[in-house]
C-alpha positions as CSV (number, residue, x, y, z in Angstrom):
1,M,-1.9,12.2,13.9
2,N,-3.3,15.6,13.2
3,T,-4.6,15.4,9.6
4,V,-6.2,11.9,9.4
5,D,-8.6,10.2,11.6
6,L,-9.1,6.4,11.8
7,Q,-12.3,4.7,13.0
8,D,-12.9,1.0,13.2
9,M,-16.5,0.2,12.1
10,D,-16.8,-3.4,12.8
11,G,-13.7,-4.4,11.0
12,V,-14.0,-1.6,8.3
13,A,-11.4,1.1,8.8
14,V,-13.0,4.4,8.0
15,V,-10.2,6.8,7.2
16,R,-11.2,10.4,7.3
17,L,-9.1,13.1,5.8
18,N,-9.1,15.9,8.3
19,R,-6.8,18.8,7.3
20,G,-9.1,21.9,7.4
21,K,-11.9,22.4,5.0
22,K,-10.2,21.4,1.8
23,N,-7.7,18.8,2.9
24,P,-4.7,20.1,1.0
25,I,-2.0,17.6,0.6
26,N,1.4,18.5,2.2
27,P,4.2,16.4,3.8
28,E,2.4,16.1,7.2
29,F,-0.7,14.8,5.5
30,V,1.2,12.3,3.4
31,G,3.1,11.1,6.5
32,D,-0.1,10.7,8.5
33,L,-2.0,8.9,5.8
34,S,0.9,6.6,5.1
35,E,1.0,5.7,8.8
36,V,-2.7,5.0,8.8
37,I,-2.5,2.8,5.6
38,E,0.2,0.8,7.3
39,Q,-1.9,0.3,10.3
40,V,-4.8,-0.9,8.1
41,R,-2.4,-3.3,6.4
42,E,-0.9,-4.8,9.6
43,D,-4.1,-5.0,11.7
44,G,-5.6,-8.5,11.4
45,G,-8.9,-7.2,12.8
46,I,-9.4,-4.8,9.9
47,T,-10.7,-6.5,6.8
48,S,-11.3,-3.5,4.5
49,A,-11.1,0.3,4.4
50,V,-13.0,3.4,3.2
51,L,-11.4,6.6,2.5
52,T,-13.4,9.7,2.9
53,S,-13.4,13.4,4.1
54,S,-14.3,14.7,7.5
55,N,-16.3,17.4,5.8
56,D,-18.8,17.4,2.9
57,R,-17.3,20.3,0.8
58,F,-13.9,18.9,-0.2
59,F,-12.7,15.3,-0.4
60,S,-9.4,17.0,-1.2
61,I,-8.4,20.1,-3.2
62,G,-5.1,18.3,-4.2
63,L,-1.6,19.5,-3.4
64,D,-1.1,22.4,-0.9
65,V,0.1,24.8,-3.5
66,P,0.5,27.8,-1.0
67,E,2.9,25.7,1.1
68,L,4.7,23.8,-1.6
69,I,5.3,26.8,-3.8
70,D,8.1,27.9,-1.5
71,Y,9.9,24.6,-1.5
72,D,13.3,24.2,-3.3
73,K,13.7,21.5,-5.9
74,T,15.2,19.0,-3.6
75,E,12.4,19.4,-0.9
76,F,9.7,19.3,-3.5
77,R,11.0,16.3,-5.4
78,E,11.2,14.4,-2.0
79,F,7.5,15.3,-1.3
80,I,6.3,14.3,-4.8
81,M,8.1,10.9,-4.5
82,D,6.6,10.3,-1.1
83,F,3.1,11.1,-2.4
84,N,3.5,8.7,-5.3
85,L,4.7,5.9,-2.9
86,L,1.7,6.6,-0.7
87,C,-0.6,6.2,-3.6
88,L,1.0,2.9,-4.6
89,D,0.6,1.8,-0.9
90,I,-3.2,2.5,-1.2
91,Y,-3.5,0.9,-4.6
92,T,-1.8,-2.3,-3.6
93,L,-3.3,-2.6,-0.1
94,P,-4.2,-6.3,0.2
95,K,-7.6,-5.6,1.4
96,P,-10.7,-4.1,-0.3
97,T,-10.9,-0.3,-0.3
98,A,-13.4,2.4,-1.4
99,A,-13.4,6.0,-1.7
100,A,-16.5,7.7,-0.3
101,I,-16.2,10.9,-2.3
102,N,-18.3,13.3,-0.2
103,G,-16.8,16.6,-1.6
104,H,-14.7,17.9,-4.5
105,A,-11.9,15.6,-5.5
106,I,-9.3,17.7,-7.4
107,A,-6.0,16.8,-8.8
108,G,-4.2,15.0,-6.0
109,G,-7.5,14.4,-4.3
110,C,-8.8,12.7,-7.4
111,I,-5.6,10.5,-7.6
112,L,-6.2,9.3,-4.0
113,A,-9.7,8.2,-5.0
114,L,-8.4,6.5,-8.2
115,C,-6.1,4.3,-6.0
116,C,-9.0,2.7,-4.2
117,D,-10.7,-0.4,-5.6
118,F,-14.2,1.3,-5.7
119,R,-15.3,4.9,-5.9
120,Y,-18.6,6.2,-4.8
121,M,-19.6,9.8,-4.9
122,S,-22.3,11.8,-3.3
123,E,-25.0,13.5,-5.3
124,G,-25.0,17.3,-5.7
125,K,-22.5,20.0,-6.8
126,K,-19.4,17.9,-6.4
127,L,-16.6,17.9,-8.9
128,F,-14.1,15.3,-9.9
129,G,-11.0,15.7,-12.2
130,L,-7.3,16.0,-13.0
131,N,-6.7,19.7,-13.9
132,E,-2.9,19.5,-13.7
133,V,-2.3,20.5,-17.4
134,K,-4.2,23.7,-16.9
135,L,-1.6,24.6,-14.1
136,G,1.3,24.0,-16.4
137,V,2.3,20.6,-14.9
138,S,1.8,17.0,-16.0
139,V,-0.7,14.4,-14.9
140,P,1.7,12.0,-13.2
141,Y,2.0,8.5,-14.9
142,L,0.6,6.8,-11.8
143,P,-3.0,8.1,-12.1
144,Q,-3.0,7.9,-15.9
145,R,-2.0,4.3,-15.7
146,I,-4.6,3.4,-13.1
147,L,-7.3,5.4,-14.8
148,Q,-6.6,3.5,-18.0
149,Q,-7.2,0.2,-16.1
150,I,-10.3,1.5,-14.5
151,A,-12.1,3.2,-17.5
152,G,-10.0,2.6,-20.7
153,D,-7.8,4.8,-22.7
154,R,-10.4,7.0,-24.3
155,V,-11.8,8.1,-20.9
156,T,-8.2,8.7,-19.8
157,V,-7.5,10.9,-22.8
158,E,-10.6,12.9,-22.1
159,M,-9.8,13.5,-18.4
160,V,-6.1,14.2,-18.6
161,Y,-5.8,16.1,-21.9
162,G,-8.3,18.7,-21.2
163,G,-8.0,19.0,-17.4
164,D,-11.7,19.5,-16.9
165,F,-13.9,18.8,-13.9
166,Y,-16.9,16.5,-14.1
167,P,-20.1,16.2,-12.0
168,P,-21.0,12.8,-10.3
169,E,-23.4,11.8,-13.0
170,K,-20.7,12.2,-15.8
171,V,-18.0,10.3,-14.0
172,L,-20.5,7.5,-13.3
173,E,-21.4,7.4,-17.0
174,M,-17.6,7.4,-17.9
175,G,-17.1,4.4,-15.6
176,V,-14.7,6.1,-13.3
177,V,-16.9,5.9,-10.2
178,D,-19.1,2.9,-9.3
179,G,-22.1,4.5,-7.8
180,V,-23.7,7.9,-6.9
181,F,-25.7,8.2,-3.6
182,A,-27.5,10.7,-1.6
183,P,-25.1,12.3,0.8
184,E,-26.7,10.7,3.9
185,E,-26.3,7.3,2.3
186,L,-22.8,7.5,0.8
187,L,-20.7,6.3,3.7
188,Q,-23.1,3.4,4.6
189,K,-23.2,2.2,1.0
190,S,-19.4,2.4,0.7
191,V,-18.8,0.5,4.0
192,E,-21.4,-2.1,3.1
193,R,-19.6,-2.7,-0.2
194,V,-16.1,-3.3,1.2
195,K,-17.3,-5.1,4.3
196,K,-19.0,-7.8,2.3
197,I,-15.8,-8.4,0.2
198,G,-13.8,-8.2,3.4
199,E,-15.7,-11.2,4.8
200,L,-14.2,-13.4,2.1
201,P,-11.0,-15.4,2.9
202,G,-8.4,-12.7,3.3
203,R,-5.4,-14.5,1.8
204,A,-7.3,-15.6,-1.2
205,F,-8.6,-11.9,-1.8
206,A,-5.1,-10.6,-1.4
207,A,-3.8,-13.0,-4.1
208,V,-6.7,-12.0,-6.4
209,K,-6.1,-8.3,-5.9
210,A,-2.3,-8.7,-6.5
211,N,-3.0,-10.4,-9.9
212,R,-4.8,-7.2,-10.8
213,T,-2.4,-4.7,-9.4
214,E,1.1,-6.2,-9.7
215,R,1.7,-5.5,-13.3
216,V,0.5,-1.9,-13.0
217,R,2.7,-1.4,-9.9
218,E,5.7,-2.6,-11.8
219,D,5.0,-0.3,-14.7
220,I,4.7,2.6,-12.3
221,I,7.9,1.8,-10.4
222,K,9.9,1.6,-13.7
223,R,8.9,5.0,-14.7
224,L,8.7,6.6,-11.3
225,E,12.1,8.4,-11.1
226,R,11.8,9.9,-14.5
227,D,8.2,10.8,-14.1
228,V,8.8,12.6,-10.9
229,D,11.7,14.5,-12.5
230,V,9.4,15.7,-15.3
231,F,6.8,16.8,-12.9
232,V,9.3,18.8,-10.8
233,E,10.9,20.5,-13.8
234,L,7.5,21.5,-15.0
235,W,6.4,22.7,-11.5
236,F,9.4,25.1,-11.5
237,S,8.9,26.4,-15.0
238,D,8.1,30.1,-15.3
239,E,4.6,29.2,-16.9
240,A,3.6,26.8,-14.1
241,Q,4.8,29.1,-11.4
242,Q,2.6,31.8,-12.8
243,R,-0.4,29.6,-13.1
244,L,0.1,28.0,-9.7
245,R,0.4,31.4,-8.0
246,E,-2.9,32.4,-9.6
247,A,-4.5,29.1,-8.5
248,M,-3.4,29.8,-4.9
249,K,-6.3,32.2,-4.6
250,S,-8.6,29.1,-4.5
251,F,-7.0,28.1,-1.3
């Protein structure tokens, strides 16, 4: 795998996003991360997982706009569907998960973090947010539904309506992340959290987690086809194309 690294730290799978300095999300990235998540699911020696970045600048900048902008509707729709299914796989993984957010988590990168059971963020000038509306596209139903579960509807409204980015202290105050640590402590604290839970009886934990995630998963699946269609149509609108091409300068 070229874009994702997997390290077994005494039963904790440390999954490092490793696609350049900004970890833009493209089909190869989705395929590699899906494969790693399946490995974590099936490996009985792995009790838990931490998702992080191989660099401390970007957790992920989100979708790889410069690559995806040239896709036709069929190609793009397939990619968006695959990304949603990957997110569901992370969200429903029957083992404890944490995102160690050591860099900016933007749009799709923010969504990956929301799909984990816990989110820990490093101190400093890091930003977290869902800015899709500012680019002329919708925030998909999946992250909105999961964010509602995590932090409630008012926080969800604030984050998805305005499309703003927030520093670590603010998202901690909002209840979106579970802790903020010094950069040198972030990974250790994240590993410790999931390792402790991973030492509990695995089948019992899986059942407890399913009780929390199954209703949300069903809600997302019911709306998925329609939601993807809406996202694709907005992506190909003139307004979004103009805004996306302007945003490409950030890549």
